[in-house]
N, CA, C and O of each residue as an XYZ file, in Angstrom:
872
protein
N       0.774     -1.528     -0.063
C      -0.125     -0.021      0.013
C       0.759      1.135     -0.084
O       0.503      2.059     -0.855
N       1.981      1.120      0.807
C       2.974      2.464      1.040
C       3.694      2.495     -0.506
O       3.920      3.565     -1.072
N       3.992      1.292     -1.054
C       4.712      1.550     -2.350
C       3.601      2.209     -3.372
O       3.823      3.112     -4.178
N       2.613      1.677     -3.187
C       1.668      1.998     -4.613
C       1.328      3.484     -4.225
O       0.980      4.208     -5.158
N       1.382      3.995     -3.044
C       1.217      5.712     -2.517
C       2.443      6.097     -2.727
O       2.792      7.204     -2.316
N       3.056      5.526     -3.192
C       5.144      6.447     -3.050
C       5.052      6.450     -4.586
O       5.322      7.509     -5.151
N       4.707      5.401     -5.309
C       4.674      5.188     -7.072
C       3.520      6.584     -7.376
O       3.906      7.632     -7.895
N       2.010      6.327     -6.922
C       1.206      7.470     -7.008
C       1.813      8.744     -7.220
O       1.712      9.368     -8.277
N       2.704      9.287     -5.803
C       3.059     10.618     -5.724
C       4.475     10.789     -6.430
O       4.984     11.909     -6.367
N       5.241      9.645     -7.181
C       6.076     10.203     -8.058
C       5.608     10.275     -9.376
O       6.459     10.629    -10.192
N       4.436     10.024     -9.827
C       3.946     10.095    -11.127
C       3.245     11.220    -10.987
O       3.420     12.002    -11.922
N       2.394     11.644    -10.018
C       1.359     12.889     -9.791
C       3.061     14.009    -10.001
O       3.123     14.604    -11.078
N       4.269     14.216     -9.015
C       5.192     15.090     -9.558
C       5.790     14.944    -10.968
O       6.170     16.005    -11.463
N       5.896     14.181    -11.475
C       6.317     13.861    -12.986
C       5.900     14.701    -13.755
O       6.521     15.506    -14.450
N       4.321     14.442    -13.586
C       3.429     15.313    -14.612
C       3.124     16.538    -14.454
O       2.780     17.256    -15.392
N       3.253     17.098    -12.707
C       3.383     18.441    -12.809
C       4.750     19.019    -13.194
O       4.633     20.231    -13.377
N       5.888     18.625    -13.365
C       7.021     19.306    -13.150
C       7.215     20.144    -14.648
O       7.705     21.273    -14.690
N       6.843     19.550    -15.615
C       7.234     20.739    -17.031
C       5.848     21.730    -16.977
O       5.944     22.651    -17.788
N       4.769     21.739    -16.311
C       3.876     22.660    -16.192
C       4.481     24.086    -15.614
O       4.533     25.157    -16.219
N       5.165     23.636    -13.547
C       5.737     24.191    -13.145
C       7.120     24.834    -13.361
O       7.476     25.819    -12.715
N       7.971     24.173    -14.398
C       9.261     24.666    -14.602
C       9.162     25.541    -16.292
O       9.978     26.119    -17.010
N       8.196     25.336    -16.341
C       8.075     25.878    -18.403
C       7.912     27.325    -18.102
O       7.112     27.792    -17.291
N       8.846     28.057    -18.920
C       8.109     29.459    -18.934
C       7.430     29.448    -20.136
O       7.845     28.622    -20.950
N       6.582     30.080    -20.439
C       5.472     30.340    -21.585
C       5.700     31.514    -21.816
O       5.948     32.233    -20.848
N       5.688     32.227    -23.469
C       5.414     33.215    -23.902
C       4.469     33.318    -24.913
O       4.124     32.327    -25.558
N       4.003     34.468    -25.117
C       2.717     34.817    -26.095
C       2.559     36.052    -26.670
O       2.560     36.970    -25.850
N       2.395     36.433    -28.055
C       2.432     37.890    -28.441
C       0.922     38.064    -28.923
O       0.427     37.153    -29.587
N       0.376     38.885    -28.701
C      -1.111     39.477    -28.998
C      -1.031     40.596    -29.937
O      -0.050     41.286    -29.661
N      -1.591     40.975    -30.795
C      -2.204     41.778    -31.386
C      -3.468     42.719    -31.115
O      -4.580     42.210    -31.262
N      -3.387     43.825    -30.795
C      -3.962     44.746    -30.038
C      -4.600     45.799    -30.768
O      -3.945     46.840    -30.820
N      -5.736     45.797    -31.358
C      -6.349     47.102    -32.445
C      -7.339     47.816    -31.884
O      -8.417     47.263    -31.665
N      -7.131     49.195    -31.552
C      -8.261     49.895    -31.281
C      -8.413     50.843    -32.306
O      -7.486     51.653    -32.271
N      -9.377     51.099    -33.379
C      -9.643     51.799    -34.231
C      -8.475     51.285    -35.107
O      -8.093     50.123    -35.248
N      -7.905     52.642    -35.770
C      -6.936     52.376    -36.958
C      -5.255     52.081    -36.216
O      -4.209     52.044    -36.864
N      -5.398     51.885    -34.618
C      -4.062     51.935    -34.061
C      -3.936     50.237    -33.677
O      -4.766     49.554    -33.077
N      -2.679     49.839    -34.208
C      -2.486     48.129    -33.715
C      -0.936     48.199    -32.912
O       0.070     48.670    -33.442
N      -0.988     47.663    -31.617
C       0.278     47.314    -30.865
C       0.249     45.807    -30.844
O      -0.677     45.064    -31.167
N       1.582     45.475    -30.350
C       1.736     44.111    -30.040
C       2.266     44.017    -28.581
O       3.246     44.610    -28.132
N       1.406     43.131    -27.901
C       1.888     42.924    -26.514
C       2.674     41.433    -26.330
O       2.363     40.443    -26.991
N       3.661     41.454    -25.393
C       4.128     40.308    -25.268
C       4.025     39.956    -23.680
O       4.377     40.588    -22.684
N       3.483     38.856    -23.829
C       3.248     38.270    -22.373
C       4.376     36.799    -22.145
O       4.709     35.877    -22.889
N       4.687     37.156    -20.813
C       5.583     35.970    -20.368
C       4.898     35.413    -18.775
O       4.653     36.106    -17.787
N       4.751     34.238    -18.924
C       4.340     33.463    -17.655
C       5.434     32.818    -16.728
O       5.860     31.760    -17.191
N       5.843     33.096    -15.854
C       7.098     32.173    -15.189
C       6.451     31.451    -13.899
O       5.503     31.945    -13.287
N       7.027     30.300    -13.573
C       6.753     29.632    -12.069
C       7.528     30.544    -11.117
O       8.598     31.141    -11.232
N       6.704     30.458    -10.226
C       7.372     31.195     -8.760
C       7.121     30.558     -7.617
O       6.095     29.877     -7.637
N       7.832     30.564     -6.470
C       7.518     30.063     -5.085
C       5.861     30.089     -4.849
O       5.206     29.139     -4.420
N       5.412     31.216     -5.176
C       3.782     31.195     -4.597
C       2.969     30.652     -5.507
O       1.868     30.196     -5.198
N       3.489     30.650     -6.845
C       2.727     30.075     -7.948
C       3.392     30.479     -9.166
O       4.204     29.734     -9.714
N       3.000     31.953     -9.749
C       3.628     32.056    -11.101
C       3.411     33.314    -10.960
O       2.782     33.893    -10.074
N       4.260     33.958    -12.377
C       4.025     35.454    -12.693
C       3.542     35.669    -13.917
O       3.285     34.796    -14.745
N       3.413     36.858    -14.047
C       2.704     37.587    -15.624
C       3.314     38.495    -15.733
O       3.397     39.248    -14.763
N       3.985     38.806    -16.936
C       4.774     39.987    -17.533
C       4.137     40.408    -18.630
O       4.013     39.518    -19.471
N       3.690     41.442    -18.922
C       2.686     41.718    -19.757
C       3.425     43.507    -20.534
O       3.462     44.594    -19.957
N       3.803     43.237    -21.666
C       4.762     44.687    -22.004
C       4.409     44.944    -23.326
O       4.034     44.016    -24.042
N       4.482     46.113    -23.750
C       4.622     46.849    -24.931
C       5.420     47.850    -24.829
O       6.066     48.007    -23.793
N       5.546     48.898    -26.112
C       6.168     49.767    -26.113
C       6.431     50.954    -25.282
O       7.377     51.635    -24.888
N       4.764     50.859    -25.176
C       4.692     52.246    -23.770
C       3.917     51.530    -22.471
O       3.346     52.309    -21.708
N       3.859     50.133    -22.174
C       3.538     49.978    -20.935
C       3.888     48.523    -20.332
O       3.908     47.517    -21.042
N       4.160     48.515    -18.956
C       4.584     47.244    -18.404
C       3.856     47.026    -17.467
O       3.341     47.865    -16.728
N       3.736     45.647    -17.416
C       2.579     45.161    -15.744
C       3.367     44.038    -15.317
O       3.859     43.236    -16.111
N       3.488     43.976    -14.100
C       3.796     42.921    -13.631
C       3.054     41.955    -12.454
O       3.158     42.360    -11.296
N       2.320     40.714    -12.691
C       1.548     40.350    -11.704
C       1.765     39.061    -11.209
O       1.886     38.111    -11.984
N       1.831     38.922     -9.892
C       2.121     38.325     -9.265
C       1.126     37.100     -8.452
O       0.595     37.431     -7.392
N       0.891     35.607     -9.028
C      -0.177     35.082     -8.637
C       0.106     33.564     -8.084
O       0.918     32.694     -8.398
N      -1.087     33.663     -6.982
C      -1.048     32.327     -6.387
C      -1.051     31.105     -7.435
O      -1.122     31.383     -8.631
N      -0.967     29.557     -6.965
C      -1.458     28.963     -8.400
C      -2.971     28.612     -8.400
O      -3.460     27.902     -9.279
N      -3.636     29.100     -7.453
C      -4.961     29.196     -7.722
C      -5.392     30.440     -9.060
O      -6.368     30.448     -9.809
N      -4.507     31.176     -8.984
C      -4.688     32.391    -10.241
C      -4.934     33.515     -9.298
O      -4.665     34.577     -9.858
N      -5.283     33.653     -8.257
C      -5.622     35.106     -7.329
C      -4.175     35.954     -7.436
O      -3.027     35.514     -7.374
N      -4.567     37.086     -7.586
C      -3.326     38.017     -7.400
C      -2.855     38.501     -6.335
O      -3.659     39.026     -5.565
N      -1.337     38.468     -5.955
C      -1.054     38.739     -4.581
C      -0.609     40.139     -5.014
O      -1.013     41.002     -4.235
N       0.087     40.586     -6.007
C       0.477     41.918     -6.134
C       0.694     42.100     -7.648
O       1.018     41.185     -8.405
N       0.458     43.517     -8.046
C       0.453     44.117     -9.447
C       1.236     45.264     -9.668
O       1.044     46.268     -8.982
N       2.012     45.235    -10.459
C       2.508     46.598    -11.004
C       2.312     47.132    -12.305
O       2.090     46.413    -13.279
N       2.378     48.205    -12.347
C       2.167     48.948    -13.571
C       2.860     50.099    -14.252
O       2.181     51.119    -14.137
N       3.549     50.215    -14.664
C       4.033     51.097    -15.183
C       4.114     51.817    -16.978
O       3.920     51.290    -18.074
N       4.428     52.985    -16.636
C       3.722     53.411    -18.220
C       4.496     54.951    -17.746
O       3.978     55.691    -16.910
N       5.785     55.261    -18.428
C       6.570     56.398    -18.243
C       6.160     57.823    -19.016
O       6.310     58.991    -18.657
N       5.412     57.073    -20.578
C       5.241     58.362    -21.212
C       3.874     58.986    -20.642
O       3.475     60.064    -21.083
N       3.039     58.159    -19.473
C       1.655     58.668    -18.993
C       1.892     59.128    -17.581
O       0.971     59.397    -16.810
N       3.207     59.209    -17.268
C       3.696     59.433    -15.701
C       3.196     58.302    -14.628
O       3.181     58.631    -13.442
N       2.844     57.172    -14.946
C       2.394     56.449    -14.427
C       3.073     55.101    -13.458
O       3.540     54.339    -14.305
N       3.268     54.622    -12.345
C       4.297     53.959    -11.642
C       3.378     53.351    -10.234
O       3.598     53.759     -9.094
N       2.660     52.640    -10.465
C       1.669     51.716     -9.448
C       2.041     50.269     -9.037
O       2.275     49.361     -9.835
N       2.065     50.176     -7.684
C       2.048     48.867     -7.001
C       0.506     48.599     -6.453
O      -0.026     49.534     -5.855
N      -0.105     47.585     -6.597
C      -1.176     46.699     -6.001
C      -0.967     45.769     -4.995
O      -0.133     44.875     -5.136
N      -1.648     45.890     -3.980
C      -1.167     44.821     -2.988
C      -2.365     44.421     -2.672
O      -3.297     45.221     -2.754
N      -2.598     42.960     -2.203
C      -3.879     42.588     -0.988
C      -3.739     42.112      0.116
O      -3.000     41.130      0.172
N      -4.411     42.629      1.483
C      -4.269     41.945      2.590
C      -5.336     41.818      3.047
O      -5.916     42.855      3.371
N      -6.090     40.381      3.278
C      -7.450     40.009      3.619
C      -8.109     40.715      2.495
O      -7.802     40.584      1.310
N      -8.959     41.406      2.931
C     -10.144     41.814      2.093
C     -10.071     43.526      2.358
O     -11.046     44.173      2.740
N      -8.629     44.154      2.056
C      -8.225     45.309      1.670
C      -7.431     45.226      0.710
O      -6.540     44.380      0.789
N      -7.515     46.023     -0.398
C      -7.023     46.136     -1.761
C      -6.224     47.693     -1.595
O      -6.879     48.673     -1.241
N      -4.864     47.780     -1.870
C      -4.231     48.750     -1.449
C      -3.344     49.421     -3.144
O      -2.311     48.885     -3.548
N      -3.742     50.135     -3.594
C      -3.005     50.834     -4.777
C      -2.388     52.107     -4.185
O      -3.013     52.896     -3.475
N      -0.903     52.250     -4.599
C      -0.245     53.328     -4.269
C       0.850     53.806     -5.339
O       1.674     53.014     -5.795
N       0.806     55.025     -5.673
C       2.512     55.496     -6.504
C       2.197     56.606     -7.154
O       1.808     57.676     -6.684
N       2.425     56.231     -8.518
C       1.969     57.663     -9.077
C       1.138     57.550    -10.597
O       1.391     56.776    -11.520
N       0.111     58.549    -10.521
C      -0.786     57.599    -11.445
C      -1.127     59.504    -12.615
O      -1.478     60.615    -12.219
N      -0.823     59.037    -13.895
C      -0.288     60.533    -14.836
C      -0.156     61.551    -14.335
O      -0.925     62.498    -14.168
N       1.401     61.275    -13.938
C       1.684     62.009    -13.021
C       1.753     63.115    -11.676
O       2.299     64.180    -11.387
N       0.811     62.097    -11.065
C       0.048     62.648     -9.593
C       0.491     61.609     -8.689
O       0.762     60.462     -9.044
N       0.563     62.134     -7.295
C       0.947     60.995     -6.614
C      -0.733     60.288     -6.275
O      -1.825     60.853     -6.342
N      -0.390     58.831     -5.896
C      -2.169     58.173     -6.118
C      -1.587     57.216     -4.869
O      -0.527     56.613     -4.702
N      -2.870     57.386     -4.033
C      -3.245     56.314     -2.869
C      -4.459     55.769     -2.718
O      -5.327     56.642     -2.747
N      -4.751     55.017     -2.614
C      -6.417     54.282     -2.654
C      -6.617     52.926     -2.270
O      -6.426     51.975     -3.027
N      -7.077     52.824     -0.858
C      -8.033     51.484     -0.504
C      -9.242     51.280     -1.071
O     -10.161     52.099     -1.103
N      -9.243     50.025     -1.584
C     -10.636     49.255     -1.712
C     -10.738     48.173     -0.980
O      -9.928     47.262     -0.803
N     -12.128     48.392     -0.439
C     -12.864     47.301      0.680
C     -13.440     46.309      0.021
O     -14.614     46.500     -0.296
N     -12.912     45.221     -0.301
C     -13.496     43.986     -1.332
C     -14.041     42.821     -0.077
O     -14.029     43.091      1.123
N     -14.465     41.611     -0.608
C     -15.041     40.553      0.123
C     -13.830     39.669      0.033
O     -12.629     39.938      0.007
N     -14.488     38.542     -0.005
C     -13.529     37.219     -0.146
C     -13.230     36.626     -1.263
O     -12.439     35.695     -1.419
N     -14.054     37.327     -2.276
C     -13.988     36.525     -3.854
C     -12.294     37.019     -4.085
O     -11.687     37.872     -3.438
N     -11.837     36.261     -5.111
C     -10.502     36.297     -5.668
C     -10.299     37.663     -6.407
O     -11.221     38.102     -7.096
N      -9.109     38.354     -6.284
C      -8.665     39.253     -7.222
C      -8.041     38.974     -8.363
O      -6.819     38.967     -8.219
N      -8.448     38.717     -9.553
C      -7.734     38.588    -11.177
C      -7.774     39.525    -11.603
O      -8.737     40.106    -12.103
N      -6.121     40.030    -11.409
C      -5.681     41.332    -12.089
C      -5.435     40.942    -13.460
O      -5.772     41.758    -14.319
N      -4.923     39.875    -13.823
C      -4.834     38.776    -15.227
C      -5.734     38.123    -15.440
O      -5.674     36.936    -15.120
N      -6.799     38.599    -16.003
C      -8.281     37.371    -16.154
C      -7.918     36.769    -17.378
O      -8.453     35.686    -17.614
N      -7.072     37.258    -18.270
C      -6.566     36.538    -19.657
C      -6.245     35.137    -19.175
O      -6.676     34.046    -19.549
N      -5.101     35.576    -17.954
C      -4.625     34.084    -17.262
C      -5.416     33.199    -16.581
O      -5.545     32.000    -16.826
N      -5.911     33.802    -15.765
C      -6.848     33.689    -14.374
C      -8.044     32.720    -14.578
O      -8.458     31.988    -13.679
N      -8.589     32.773    -15.885
C     -10.094     31.985    -16.183
C      -9.643     30.923    -17.045
O     -10.353     30.306    -17.839
N      -8.185     30.720    -16.796
C      -7.925     29.181    -17.573
C      -8.712     28.122    -17.134
O      -9.450     27.405    -17.810
N      -8.457     28.085    -15.772
C      -9.469     26.536    -14.829
C     -10.591     26.803    -14.917
O     -11.199     25.780    -14.601
N     -11.654     27.999    -15.294
C     -12.796     28.064    -15.479
C     -12.940     27.884    -16.508
O     -14.065     27.537    -16.866
N     -12.293     27.973    -17.108
C     -12.886     27.691    -18.913
C     -12.746     25.981    -19.313
O     -13.276     25.421    -20.272
N     -11.726     25.267    -18.094
C     -12.088     24.219    -18.196
C     -12.915     23.004    -17.664
O     -13.111     21.874    -18.111
N     -13.410     23.802    -16.305
C     -14.543     23.529    -15.559
C     -15.828     22.956    -15.855
O     -15.957     22.725    -17.057
N     -16.948     22.612    -15.053
C     -18.111     22.448    -15.288
C     -18.591     23.668    -14.601
O     -19.821     23.617    -14.614
N     -18.286     24.468    -14.159
C     -18.956     25.599    -13.618
C     -19.513     26.617    -14.933
O     -18.708     26.665    -15.863
N     -20.471     27.229    -15.073
C     -20.762     28.218    -16.004
C     -20.647     29.688    -15.635
O     -20.949     30.546    -16.465
N     -20.154     30.057    -14.226
C     -20.309     31.504    -13.999
C     -19.570     31.410    -12.589
O     -19.873     30.708    -11.624
N     -18.261     32.530    -12.772
C     -17.448     32.759    -11.723
C     -17.525     34.297    -11.451
O     -17.749     35.109    -12.349
N     -17.300     34.671     -9.999
C     -16.890     36.133     -9.886
C     -15.325     36.430     -9.382
O     -14.435     35.613     -9.148
N     -15.306     37.735     -9.306
C     -13.831     37.963     -9.213
C     -13.799     39.410     -8.840
O     -14.923     39.908     -8.779
N     -13.096     39.979     -8.652
C     -12.546     41.728     -8.281
C     -10.997     41.791     -9.368
O     -10.094     40.988     -9.604
N     -11.314     43.163     -9.805
C     -10.295     43.660    -10.589
C     -10.013     45.233    -10.599
O     -10.960     46.018    -10.562
N      -8.959     45.583    -10.640
C      -8.650     47.004    -11.054
C      -8.447     47.166    -12.240
O      -7.709     46.548    -13.007
N      -9.366     48.338    -12.465
C      -9.381     48.922    -14.242
C      -7.898     49.504    -14.162
O      -7.544     49.946    -13.070
N      -7.139     49.534    -15.067
C      -5.812     50.032    -15.237
C      -6.397     51.589    -15.884
O      -5.889     52.563    -15.329
N      -7.028     51.779    -16.579
C      -7.295     53.040    -17.107
C      -7.825     54.089    -16.260
O      -7.623     55.266    -16.555
N      -8.476     53.765    -15.247
C      -9.468     54.365    -13.978
C      -8.744     54.265    -12.705
O      -8.781     55.196    -11.901
N      -8.181     53.338    -12.510
C      -7.787     52.453    -11.083
C      -8.699     52.624    -10.198
O      -8.470     53.284     -9.184
N      -9.752     52.118    -10.413
C     -11.113     51.539     -9.960
C     -11.127     50.607     -9.714
O     -10.259     50.016    -10.356
N     -11.747     49.860     -8.962
C     -12.029     48.450     -8.463
C     -13.566     48.331     -8.608
O     -14.459     49.054     -8.166
N     -13.622     46.886     -9.572
C     -14.977     46.328     -9.848
C     -15.383     44.797     -9.650
O     -14.734     44.009    -10.339
N     -16.312     44.286     -8.854
C     -16.479     43.156     -8.707
C     -17.319     42.795    -10.490
O     -18.110     43.377    -11.232
N     -16.652     41.687    -10.490
C     -16.643     41.188    -12.206
C     -17.531     39.653    -12.383
O     -17.253     38.743    -11.601
N     -18.371     39.489    -13.224
C     -18.891     38.173    -13.333
C     -18.299     37.911    -14.773
O     -18.125     38.705    -15.698
N     -18.039     36.545    -14.685
C     -17.592     35.809    -15.993
C     -18.566     34.640    -16.199
O     -18.757     33.686    -15.444
N     -19.171     34.930    -17.439
C     -20.319     33.471    -17.807
C     -19.884     33.070    -19.080
O     -19.497     33.781    -20.008
N     -20.005     31.690    -19.010
C     -19.502     30.696    -20.340
C     -20.797     31.408    -21.356
O     -21.837     31.754    -20.796
N     -20.658     31.563    -22.657
C     -21.487     31.664    -23.794
C     -22.037     30.436    -24.814
O     -23.135     30.098    -25.257
N     -20.488     29.912    -24.945
C     -20.848     28.903    -25.738
C     -19.174     28.460    -26.522
O     -18.194     29.204    -26.570
N     -19.257     27.345    -26.948
C     -18.025     26.777    -27.563
C     -18.209     26.963    -28.969
O     -19.349     26.723    -29.367
N     -17.496     27.276    -29.691
C     -17.456     27.773    -30.985
C     -16.043     27.380    -31.946
O     -15.179     26.849    -31.248
N     -15.772     27.489    -32.948
C     -14.632     27.787    -33.571
C     -14.013     29.117    -34.044
O     -14.531     29.853    -34.884
N     -13.107     29.291    -33.552
C     -12.663     30.250    -34.319
C     -11.426     30.895    -35.248
O     -10.607     30.184    -34.665
N     -10.778     31.473    -35.988
C      -9.743     31.549    -36.510
C      -8.664     32.707    -36.054
O      -8.797     33.929    -35.995
N      -7.441     31.776    -35.727
C      -6.397     32.125    -34.997
C      -4.910     31.545    -36.190
O      -4.503     30.459    -36.601
N      -4.595     32.701    -36.326
C      -3.564     32.736    -37.268
C      -4.090     31.669    -38.647
O      -3.465     30.619    -38.799
N      -4.868     31.893    -39.292
C      -5.251     31.263    -40.046
C      -5.603     29.550    -39.825
O      -5.621     28.754    -40.764
N      -5.797     29.287    -38.797
C      -5.900     28.055    -38.131
C      -7.524     27.973    -37.785
O      -8.035     29.046    -37.464
N      -8.243     26.992    -37.813
C      -9.449     27.139    -36.895
C      -9.539     26.563    -35.580
O      -9.274     25.361    -35.562
N      -9.819     27.049    -34.544
C      -9.223     26.382    -33.053
C     -10.869     26.413    -32.426
O     -11.681     27.253    -32.814
N     -11.224     25.258    -31.306
C     -12.065     25.082    -30.872
C     -11.658     25.708    -29.396
O     -10.754     25.445    -28.602
N     -12.870     26.770    -29.401
C     -12.547     27.932    -27.998
C     -13.868     27.986    -27.325
O     -14.928     27.503    -27.723
N     -13.641     28.622    -26.290
C     -15.046     28.790    -25.371
C     -14.808     30.053    -25.232
O     -13.722     30.585    -25.003
N     -15.858     30.551    -25.373
C     -16.368     32.164    -25.556
C     -16.891     32.641    -24.227
O     -17.999     32.163    -23.983
N     -16.448     33.390    -23.359
C     -17.112     33.864    -22.004
C     -17.314     35.647    -22.226
O     -16.586     36.424    -22.846
N     -18.261     35.846    -21.660
C     -18.875     37.257    -21.359
C     -18.272     37.657    -20.029
O     -18.344     36.892    -19.067
N     -17.664     38.868    -19.949
C     -17.296     39.361    -18.498
C     -17.890     40.560    -18.410
O     -17.710     41.381    -19.309
N     -18.635     40.829    -17.389
C     -19.485     41.843    -17.057
C     -19.359     42.647    -15.466
O     -19.171     42.032    -14.417
N     -19.492     43.955    -15.567
C     -19.516     44.341    -13.960
C     -20.931     45.201    -14.058
O     -21.230     45.869    -13.069
N     -21.702     45.211    -15.063
C     -23.143     45.912    -14.847
C     -23.624     45.637    -16.150
O     -23.190     44.904    -17.038
N     -24.728     46.463    -16.071
C     -25.753     46.137    -17.354
C     -24.945     47.051    -18.254
O     -24.959     46.600    -19.399
N     -24.167     48.296    -18.139
C     -23.634     49.139    -18.676
C     -22.260     48.767    -19.486
O     -21.951     49.637    -20.299
N     -21.589     47.915    -19.437
C     -20.335     47.348    -19.801
C     -20.288     45.853    -19.808
O     -20.943     45.262    -18.949
N     -19.480     45.068    -20.814
C     -19.263     43.653    -20.930
C     -18.394     43.774    -22.152
O     -18.391     44.691    -22.972
N     -17.616     42.622    -22.126
C     -16.586     42.187    -23.073
C     -16.738     40.811    -23.284
O     -17.506     40.164    -22.572
N     -15.920     40.157    -24.419
C     -16.330     38.746    -24.734
C     -14.705     38.478    -24.998
O     -13.986     39.162    -25.726
N     -14.344     37.417    -24.294
C     -13.270     36.725    -24.255
C     -13.040     35.240    -24.662
O     -13.262     34.404    -23.786
N     -12.668     34.858    -25.748
C     -12.368     33.664    -26.301
C     -10.832     32.735    -25.568
O      -9.690     33.175    -25.700
N     -11.156     31.472    -24.850
C      -9.760     30.912    -24.936
C     -10.143     29.324    -25.274
O     -11.112     28.567    -25.230
N      -8.709     29.328    -25.648
C      -8.679     27.883    -25.943
C      -9.599     26.539    -25.297
O      -9.714     26.617    -24.074
N     -10.117     25.600    -25.784
C     -11.003     24.641    -24.865
C     -10.248     23.562    -24.680
O     -10.877     22.713    -24.049
N      -9.061     23.197    -24.988
C      -7.973     21.914    -24.897
C      -7.410     22.420    -23.531
O      -7.630     21.686    -22.568
N      -6.527     23.883    -23.257
C      -5.635     24.323    -22.776
C      -6.177     25.489    -21.682
O      -5.629     25.877    -20.651
N      -7.216     25.826    -22.176
C      -7.434     27.529    -21.304
C      -6.791     28.644    -22.050
O      -7.149     29.805    -21.848
N      -5.867     28.347    -22.894
C      -4.852     29.318    -23.312
C      -5.932     30.812    -23.811
O      -6.909     30.695    -24.550
N      -5.443     32.193    -23.181
C      -6.183     33.265    -23.906
C      -6.129     33.342    -25.363
O      -5.050     33.143    -25.923
N      -7.070     33.582    -25.965
C      -6.887     33.701    -27.682
C      -7.430     35.012    -28.226
O      -6.856     35.554    -29.172
N      -8.443     35.511    -27.703
C      -9.200     36.505    -28.414
C      -9.682     37.594    -27.440
O      -9.661     37.218    -26.269
N     -10.166     39.015    -27.665
C     -10.762     39.926    -26.644
C     -11.363     40.501    -28.007
O     -10.915     40.599    -29.150
N     -12.510     40.821    -27.424
C     -13.719     42.200    -28.214
C     -14.424     43.073    -27.306
O     -15.347     42.637    -26.618
N     -14.130     44.019    -27.268
C     -14.793     45.046    -26.243
C     -14.360     46.453    -26.212
O     -13.414     46.841    -26.898
N     -15.071     47.269    -25.388
C     -14.462     48.748    -25.550
C     -13.441     48.914    -23.929
O     -13.924     48.681    -22.821
N     -12.540     49.191    -24.077
C     -11.418     49.716    -22.986
C     -11.331     51.053    -22.965
O     -10.322     51.544    -23.472
N     -12.285     51.890    -22.421
C     -12.160     53.377    -22.049
C     -13.393     53.668    -22.086
O     -14.306     52.860    -22.255
N     -13.506     54.956    -21.917
C     -14.931     56.172    -21.878
C     -15.601     56.143    -22.903
O     -15.175     55.600    -23.922
N     -16.802     56.733    -22.831
C     -18.020     56.609    -23.936
C     -17.175     57.296    -25.174
O     -16.313     58.135    -24.913
N     -17.438     56.932    -26.443
C     -16.379     57.164    -27.514
C     -15.466     56.634    -27.952
O     -15.144     57.036    -29.070
N     -14.590     55.489    -27.328
C     -13.589     54.885    -27.253
C     -14.277     53.722    -28.258
O     -15.359     53.147    -28.144
N     -13.248     53.603    -29.270
C     -13.583     52.979    -30.506
C     -13.270     51.215    -29.800
O     -12.291     50.940    -29.106
N     -14.151     50.419    -30.122
C     -13.494     48.936    -29.931
C     -12.294     48.391    -30.148
O     -11.511     48.380    -31.097
N     -12.316     47.861    -28.879
C     -10.541     46.801    -29.239
C     -10.724     45.430    -29.195
O     -11.484     44.774    -28.483
N      -9.767     45.001    -30.224
C      -9.826     43.405    -30.673
C      -8.398     42.805    -30.201
O      -7.455     43.457    -30.650
N      -8.111     41.933    -29.559
C      -6.984     41.694    -29.137
C      -6.857     39.894    -29.790
O      -7.822     39.132    -29.741
N      -5.408     39.464    -30.399
C      -5.544     38.304    -31.018
C      -4.413     37.700    -30.692
O      -3.442     38.433    -30.500
N      -4.226     36.070    -30.529
C      -3.095     35.542    -30.173
C      -2.304     35.505    -31.258
O      -2.884     34.858    -32.130
N      -1.127     35.939    -31.664
C      -0.289     35.958    -33.076
C       0.538     35.084    -32.908
O       0.990     34.596    -33.944
N       0.954     34.652    -31.851
C       2.617     33.663    -31.720
C       2.354     32.792    -29.780
O       1.532     32.934    -28.874
N       3.259     32.173    -29.945
C       3.197     31.111    -28.652
C       4.297     30.212    -28.817
O       4.511     29.697    -29.914
N       5.247     29.904    -27.488
C       6.026     29.004    -27.473
C       6.352     28.667    -26.301
O       5.695     29.210    -25.413
N       7.122     27.975    -25.998
C       7.767     27.698    -24.531
C       9.263     27.960    -24.376
O       9.920     27.743    -25.394
N       9.802     28.304    -23.506
C      11.419     28.407    -23.186
C      11.888     27.746    -21.784
O      13.074     27.772    -21.455
């Protein structure tokens, strides 16, 4: 019995090692109106869980996550906009401090026990592959540094074209009120973020479309 348990433990460890030890890289094209940029995403293993780094020519974000995808720390830097912020959670208090648009900034958000998913592009991977139809979480909007409780709801499974290939994807609607919602697509097989459609900004902002254009392991 002990030998069987030992062998099972070794097998479980061996299966888990590639996931924990592999750095994953993704490149996304983000188009808003007539403007397009490329965002590079790097996901690395960390003692607490993993880190997400997302950057383009203007902005850099660093997110430290637990293995369950909940955010522990968030950093946002945009030199051109005069923004350099750090967000952290302690219990049901979420604090964001630093500089925002060239001005000193410090704010505390009282939240509940729901998880903080600052990178829902990565954080919803397990939800995509689960039997659950809905999940709730908190997020800090980088454009105005306000905290919102979001609801993600599965819409349907459908084929989408990514890099001229048909991919089976799960479409998810993310909303925080009747006034704002957006759609995300995740690869059904492994939960990888594939596509986004929605408005990122105030009234009059053109719709943004994000698509995966490259991926690989390091």
